DOTI-688037 format. One record per residue (C-alpha): residue in three letters; x negated, y, z; chain. Coordinates in nm, 2 decimals. Each point is the difference from the previous one (the first is absolute). Layout:
% residues N
+-----+--------+--------+--------+----+
!  aa !      u !      v !      w ! ch !
+-----+--------+--------+--------+----+
! Ala !      X !      Y !      Z !  A !
...
+-----+--------+--------+--------+----+
END
This chain:
% residues 103
+-----+--------+--------+--------+----+
!  aa !      u !      v !      w ! ch !
+-----+--------+--------+--------+----+
! Met !  -0.97 !  -6.69 ! -11.48 !  A !
! Asn !   0.33 !   0.16 !   0.06 !  A !
! Gly !   0.32 !  -0.23 !   0.00 !  A !
! Thr !   0.28 !  -0.11 !   0.18 !  A !
! Phe !   0.09 !  -0.29 !   0.20 !  A !
! Glu !   0.38 !  -0.13 !   0.08 !  A !
! Ile !   0.13 !  -0.30 !   0.11 !  A !
! Lys !   0.31 !  -0.05 !  -0.20 !  A !
! Ser !   0.12 !  -0.32 !   0.22 !  A !
! Gln !  -0.12 !  -0.24 !   0.28 !  A !
! Thr !   0.15 !  -0.30 !   0.11 !  A !
! His !  -0.06 !  -0.22 !   0.33 !  A !
! Asn !  -0.01 !  -0.33 !  -0.06 !  A !
! Ala !   0.09 !  -0.22 !   0.32 !  A !
! Gln !   0.03 !  -0.38 !   0.10 !  A !
! Tyr !   0.25 !  -0.15 !   0.21 !  A !
! Glu !   0.11 !  -0.27 !   0.21 !  A !
! Tyr !   0.31 !  -0.02 !   0.12 !  A !
! Lys !   0.20 !  -0.31 !   0.22 !  A !
! Asp !   0.31 !  -0.05 !   0.12 !  A !
! Asp !   0.23 !  -0.27 !   0.15 !  A !
! Asn !  -0.05 !  -0.20 !  -0.39 !  A !
! Leu !  -0.25 !   0.13 !  -0.18 !  A !
! Ile !  -0.30 !   0.14 !  -0.04 !  A !
! Val !  -0.06 !   0.22 !  -0.26 !  A !
! Gln !  -0.35 !   0.09 !  -0.14 !  A !
! Gly !   0.01 !   0.30 !  -0.26 !  A !
! Gln !  -0.10 !   0.42 !  -0.06 !  A !
! Phe !   0.15 !   0.27 !  -0.08 !  A !
! Val !  -0.15 !   0.36 !  -0.17 !  A !
! Lys !   0.13 !   0.32 !   0.10 !  A !
! Asp !  -0.07 !   0.34 !  -0.15 !  A !
! Gly !  -0.30 !   0.15 !   0.22 !  A !
! Thr !   0.15 !   0.39 !  -0.04 !  A !
! Thr !   0.33 !  -0.09 !   0.09 !  A !
! Gly !   0.02 !  -0.31 !   0.19 !  A !
! Glu !   0.30 !  -0.12 !  -0.25 !  A !
! Leu !  -0.01 !  -0.38 !  -0.05 !  A !
! Gln !  -0.07 !  -0.05 !  -0.37 !  A !
! Thr !  -0.04 !  -0.44 !  -0.01 !  A !
! Ile !   0.02 !  -0.28 !   0.23 !  A !
! Asn !  -0.04 !  -0.38 !  -0.03 !  A !
! Gly !   0.03 !  -0.31 !   0.22 !  A !
! Ser !  -0.06 !  -0.38 !   0.03 !  A !
! Cys !   0.20 !  -0.18 !   0.17 !  A !
! Tyr !  -0.06 !  -0.30 !   0.23 !  A !
! Asn !   0.21 !  -0.20 !   0.26 !  A !
! Lys !  -0.06 !   0.04 !   0.33 !  A !
! Gly !  -0.21 !  -0.35 !   0.18 !  A !
! Asp !   0.09 !  -0.14 !   0.36 !  A !
! Gln !  -0.31 !   0.15 !   0.10 !  A !
! Gly !   0.06 !   0.35 !  -0.12 !  A !
! Gln !  -0.22 !  -0.09 !  -0.33 !  A !
! Gln !   0.04 !   0.01 !  -0.32 !  A !
! Gly !   0.24 !  -0.23 !  -0.17 !  A !
! Ser !   0.10 !  -0.13 !  -0.35 !  A !
! Tyr !   0.00 !   0.31 !  -0.25 !  A !
! Val !   0.41 !   0.16 !  -0.09 !  A !
! Gly !  -0.06 !   0.29 !  -0.23 !  A !
! Asn !  -0.10 !   0.31 !  -0.12 !  A !
! Phe !   0.12 !   0.35 !   0.01 !  A !
! Asn !  -0.10 !   0.29 !  -0.24 !  A !
! Gly !   0.15 !   0.39 !   0.10 !  A !
! Tyr !  -0.04 !   0.28 !  -0.22 !  A !
! Val !   0.18 !   0.38 !   0.11 !  A !
! Arg !   0.22 !   0.09 !  -0.23 !  A !
! Asp !   0.23 !   0.32 !  -0.01 !  A !
! Gly !  -0.09 !   0.07 !   0.37 !  A !
! Glu !   0.06 !  -0.38 !   0.12 !  A !
! Ile !  -0.17 !  -0.34 !  -0.03 !  A !
! Arg !   0.09 !  -0.26 !  -0.27 !  A !
! Tyr !  -0.07 !  -0.35 !   0.13 !  A !
! Thr !  -0.05 !  -0.30 !  -0.19 !  A !
! Leu !  -0.01 !  -0.35 !   0.15 !  A !
! Ser !  -0.14 !  -0.30 !  -0.14 !  A !
! Glu !   0.20 !  -0.30 !  -0.04 !  A !
! Met !   0.10 !  -0.15 !   0.33 !  A !
! Ser !   0.29 !  -0.10 !   0.17 !  A !
! Arg !   0.29 !   0.17 !   0.16 !  A !
! Arg !  -0.15 !  -0.06 !   0.39 !  A !
! Asp !  -0.31 !   0.03 !  -0.08 !  A !
! Ser !   0.07 !   0.37 !  -0.21 !  A !
! Asn !   0.22 !   0.10 !   0.31 !  A !
! Lys !  -0.31 !  -0.06 !   0.22 !  A !
! Val !  -0.24 !   0.22 !  -0.23 !  A !
! Trp !   0.28 !   0.23 !  -0.03 !  A !
! Asp !  -0.01 !   0.04 !   0.39 !  A !
! Ala !  -0.41 !  -0.02 !   0.04 !  A !
! Ile !   0.05 !   0.32 !  -0.31 !  A !
! Asp !   0.20 !   0.19 !   0.23 !  A !
! Gly !  -0.26 !  -0.05 !   0.30 !  A !
! Ile !  -0.27 !   0.14 !  -0.23 !  A !
! Glu !   0.22 !   0.25 !  -0.14 !  A !
! Ala !   0.02 !   0.13 !   0.36 !  A !
! Ala !  -0.38 !  -0.04 !   0.08 !  A !
! Ile !  -0.09 !   0.19 !  -0.28 !  A !
! Leu !   0.26 !   0.28 !  -0.13 !  A !
! Pro !   0.03 !   0.29 !   0.18 !  A !
! Gln !   0.30 !  -0.05 !   0.24 !  A !
! Glu !   0.29 !   0.20 !  -0.25 !  A !
! Gln !  -0.09 !  -0.17 !  -0.27 !  A !
! Ala !  -0.02 !  -0.34 !   0.19 !  A !
! Glu !   0.35 !   0.02 !   0.09 !  A !
+-----+--------+--------+--------+----+
END
């Protein structure tokens, strides 16, 4: 048999958990398997309890790369909670993006 085989695209899927002083975020992200560039990211956000455990649900976010930058949507939440979520997104980006993209 003669034939050709070529991988046209490849992705890397990862699940993560991020914790800071205020929130616990559980989610996943997808990167291009060839270039390592982020394609999508999402997370479900929970308040952090007194003992560091997962507390009440705050909301969620989704991010998609458009025109070279990540565009986010956040679910309905209070302004105070959205500020905490944006702080968590900053920490998550720092962990998964190349340094020049995270800045």
